[in-house]
N, C-alpha and C positions, 0 to 999 in steps of 0.2 A: 558467498552470496547470501547464505542464510547463516549468519555468524552464530546465532543462538544454538542452532542444531549442531554445529561443529563443536561448540564448547561442551554441549551435553555429551557428545560422543567422547570428547577428550576426557571428561570427568569419569566416565565409565571405565576408562582404561588406566586410571591412576594406579590401581593395584598392580598392574603389570610393571610399573616403574618403582613402586614402593610396596614390596611384599608384606611389610609389617602392617600396612593399612588394609590388607585383604579382608580380615575378619570383621573389621568395624565399618568398612565402606558402605554396606547397605543401610546402616543406621544413621548415616550422616545427613544433615539438612543442607540446603543450598541457598545461595543468594546470587542473583545475576544483575549486572547493571554497569553503568559508567562510573569510574572513579572520580569523585568530586573533590576529595581532600585526602592528604596523607600527613599523618602526625607520627614521625619516626620516634620522637621522644616518648610518646604514649603507646607506641606499637599499635597503631590503629589506621584503618582505611575507612573512608566513607564512600558508600555506593548509593547511587540514585537509580532505581529500577525504571524500566520503560513505563511502568504504571505510575511513577512519581513517588514511590515509597523510598524513604532513606533508611539505610541499614549500616550500622557500624561493625566492621570486621576487626575483632580483637586478635592480634598476632602474638606469637611467641617464638622461642628459638627453634621449635620443632616444625613450624609452618613450612610447608613445601611450596616453592615458587617455580612456575613453569611459564614459558612464553611459547605460544603456538602460532604459526603463520595463519592468517585468514584463509580458509578453504582447505587447510590440511586436515585430513581425517585420521592420520596415524600419529598417535601421541609419541611413538618411538622417535619421531623427528622433532619433538619439542625440545627446547633448550632449557636447562636448569639455570635459573637466575636468582638474584637476591632482591631484597626490598629496594635497594638503590636503583635497580633497573625498572621499577614500576613508576608510572607517571600519571598525573591527573589527566583525564581524557581517555585513558586506556579503558577497554572493555574487559571486565573481570567476571570470572565464575569462581565463587568462593564456596568451598565445601567444609562443613564443620557442624557445630552444635548450636542450634538457634535458641535464643532466650525465649522465655514464655511470652514476653510482650512483642516478639517478632521484630524488635528494633536493633538487636545486636546478634552477632554470631561469632563463636570461638573458632577461628579458622584453622583447619587442618591442612588445607591446600588452597592455593590461589593460582588460577590459570588465567593468563591475560592474552589479549590481542592488542597490540599497540595502536594508538590513535593514528600514527603515520601509516602503518601497514594497512589498517582498515580503510583509510582514505584512498590509498593506492588501489586496493582490491575493489573498492566500490566503483572507482573510475573505470577500471578495466571491465567490470561487469556491465556498467552502463553502456560502454562503447560496444561491447559484444551484443547486448540485447538490442541496441540501436541498429547495428549492422546486420544482424542475423535474425532479428525478431519481427513478429507481426502481432497486431492487437486488434480486438474488435469484439462485438457482442456475438454470442452463440446463437445461430439461427436454426441449426439442425444437428441431431446426434444420431449416429449409427452404432449401437452397441455391438452388433455382430462383427463389423470390420474395425471397430475402435477408431472411427473417423468422426471428426468434429468440423462442422461448417461454420465459419465466422464471416462477418461482413466487415472488411477493412476499408478505411478511407484512403482514397488516392486523389490525385489532382483531377481525375476524370469522374470522380464520384465513388459510390460504394462498389466494392468488388468482392465477390464470394471467393473464399479461399478454404480449401479442405486441409485440415490438420490431421496428419497421420499420427495416432497416439499408440504406439506399440507398447508391449509390456515393460520395456526397459525405461520408459519415460519417467522422469522425476516429476510427479504431480505435487503441486502445492496449492493451498487454499487460504484466502484471507481469513483472518480471525475476526469474530464479532468485536466491534468497538476498537479496532486497530487499523490504522491506515499505513502502517509500516510494511514495506515489502519484505523486510527481514523477519517479520513476525508470522509470515505465512506458514501454515502447518501442513504436515504430510496429508495427502489426499489420494483419491482414486478417480477413475473415469466415471464411476457411478455417482460421484458427488455433483457432476455437472448437470445443468438443465438449461433449456432454451431461455434466453434472456440474460444469462450470466455474462459478465465481462471476462475476457480471457486474453492472456498474452502467451505466445509460444516462441521458443528459441529453437532453431534448427536449420536444416538445409532446405532451401527453396528450389523448386524446379525452374526451368528456363523462363516460362511465362508468368511465374509467380502465382499460379493457381493452386499449388499444393506445397506443403511444407512437412518434412519428416522431423517431427518434434523430438528434441532431447530433453527439454524441460517445459513445463506448463504451469502457470500460476493463474488462478481464477478466483472469482468472488461474486457474491450476489449483493447488489447495492440498491438503494432507494433514491428516488428523485424527490426533492423538496424545493418549494418556491414560496415566497411570501415577502412581506414588508416587516422589517425589523421593529420590534416593540420595545426591547430593552437590550442593553449591552453591559456586560461585566468584563471589562478588559483585563482586570487582574486575574480573574478565574478563567479567562479565555472562553466565555460563553455568551451566546446571543439567544434571544427568544423571539418567536414569531408564530403566526398562525399559518400552517401549511395549506396552501391553496390546492394541493393535490388531494390530501386526505381530509382537508377541512377541519383540522384539529390543531391545538397548540402543541408546540414542540420546542425543546431546548437544544441548541446546537453547540457542541463542544468543538473548539478550534485548537488544534495541536500544532507544534512546530513543523509537522510534516504535511499539514494542510496546504494545498496550493490555492492561492487567492489572487484574483485578477479583477480589474474593472474594465467593462466595455466602454470604448469611446462613444460619445453620443451618435456620431455618424454611423458606426457599425451597428449599434442597437437599433437605430431607425431603419437601416437596411434590412436587418433580420426581421423586424416587425412587418415591413412592407412585403417581404417575400414569404412570410408565414412559415419560416424555416424552423422556428423553435430555436433554442439555444443550447444551454449547457448540458450538464451531465445526465447520465442515466442510460440504461439500455433501451433500444428501440422496441416498439411494440411489435413483436415478431409473429403474433398469431396470424396464421394464414399466409405468411411470407414464404415465397419460394426460395429454396437454398441457392438456386442458380442465378437469382436476380437480386438478392439482398432484400431487406425489409422495405416496404413502401413508405414513403414520407407522408406524414400527416398533412392533409389538405393539398396534396400534390397530384397533378394529373397523371393518369396511368401512362407508363412509358417514360416519364421524366426521371432522370437519375437523381438519387438522393445523396446523402453524405455530408450535408451541411454546406453552408455558403463558402465560396472562395472569392478572392479578389486578386486580380493580376496573376492567376495561376497558383497562388499560394494557398495551402490548406488552412482552414480556419483555426485548427489546433496550433499550427505553427505560428500563426499571428498572435494567438493568446500567449504562447510561451515566450514571445519576444517582448511582451508588455512587462512593465515593472510590477513586482509582486506587492500585494497589500499586506497590512497587519490588521489586527482587530481594532487598533487605535485609529486606523484610517476610516473605519465604518462609523455610521451615526444612525441614531433612531430615525426611522422613516425611509431608510434606504431599501430599495427592492433588490432581492438577491435570488439566485437559483444555485442549487448545489447538489452534489452527489454525496451520499453518506453510507456508512456501514449499516447492516441490519443487526442491531443489538437486541438484547432481551426486553428492553423497555421501549415501546414505540413512541413514547413521549420524549425520548432523548436520543440523540444521534451524534456520531462523530463525523465531522466533515472531511471528505477526501479532496474535493475540488469545490471552490466557491467562486461565483461570478457576481459582481455588483454592477450597477449601472444598467439594469435590465428593465427599467420602468416601462419603456415602449413595448416590450414583449408581454408583460403582464396586462397592459392596457389592451393589447391586441386580442387577448383571450380572456375576457372578463369573467367567463363562467368557470375558469380554473380547470382543474383536472389534468390528467396526464398529457393532453394535447398541447399544453404549454411548451413541452419539451421537443415536439416534433420528433425527428430521428437523430439529431446530432447529439453526440455524447462524448464525455471525456474518456480517454483510455486509462487502463490500469497503469499506475506509475512504474517507472523504471526502478531497478534496484537502488537502494540508498542505505 
């Protein structure tokens, strides 16, 4: 599920299989990424890291090649292979001596996870998290019992669920400026705070009000809304003035960003109902854990959770819509999005982006967090 961490573990175990490398292993550099090119004649591999950097791995007759199945934590089960078994699209962890310009590495070991096996593992993970997982914003925390209350969306509205987070739970936390589930870093219960987005995998009780978590991934995200001022499709960037923070911001769009466009009838319906729309955690201040967060502009006692039509959850409807690309957007489009909290508030990496929201912005001309109501996008499934 978190391929990078498994590769890191695998690399630490290289000396167990290659005693001759034991003394020099701590001094070796590393490069991680997807193999984009193989030149057997020149004994080279080209890697593209998740950050977009390109590194050339220079190979020789002493380079060790290993293939490890995704999810396998014991390198003793890795298979010794040769360069002929390495393919473009495989994920590779290269250990060796990095050049001063950081553009090439003399490879001592190359550990790969094949593209096909990664795809199969990701599909299994997605199915497991869909079947046994729950997601929603954190509304309450109990450090003494290690219990987390989240507000999950159901066809009946928001429902409070208690997540039991015992010591054995595998905690992960989204990294700043990354929307990749696989980039989530190790975390703890103390990293959590009210308003975070959280997804838990585990066993639910009969009525679905509690779940004994086996794995938890969480993150702190920001809401952004505005009208696009400029688009750089080549760089995957758009600029706008954020109507929540009332400041200019540059939005970075990655291949992992989920992008959809609201049909006009749905946008008008949302605006009439004052339900708000896209991403971001609800305003949980003062919310009761047993009732879920109150909806902005919504009468007391009315259930929240975002609009539904024909019994279908709004998120389900969005997921069934055709995805957009940056090229589908144009200057003047109104958008709402959720984004990571990076070090620079003037820049953000989009997780979910929703276009076609002009009626929603018009309905709340003063801007601010009330644009979003209580509806929010969930944390993405493993990918």
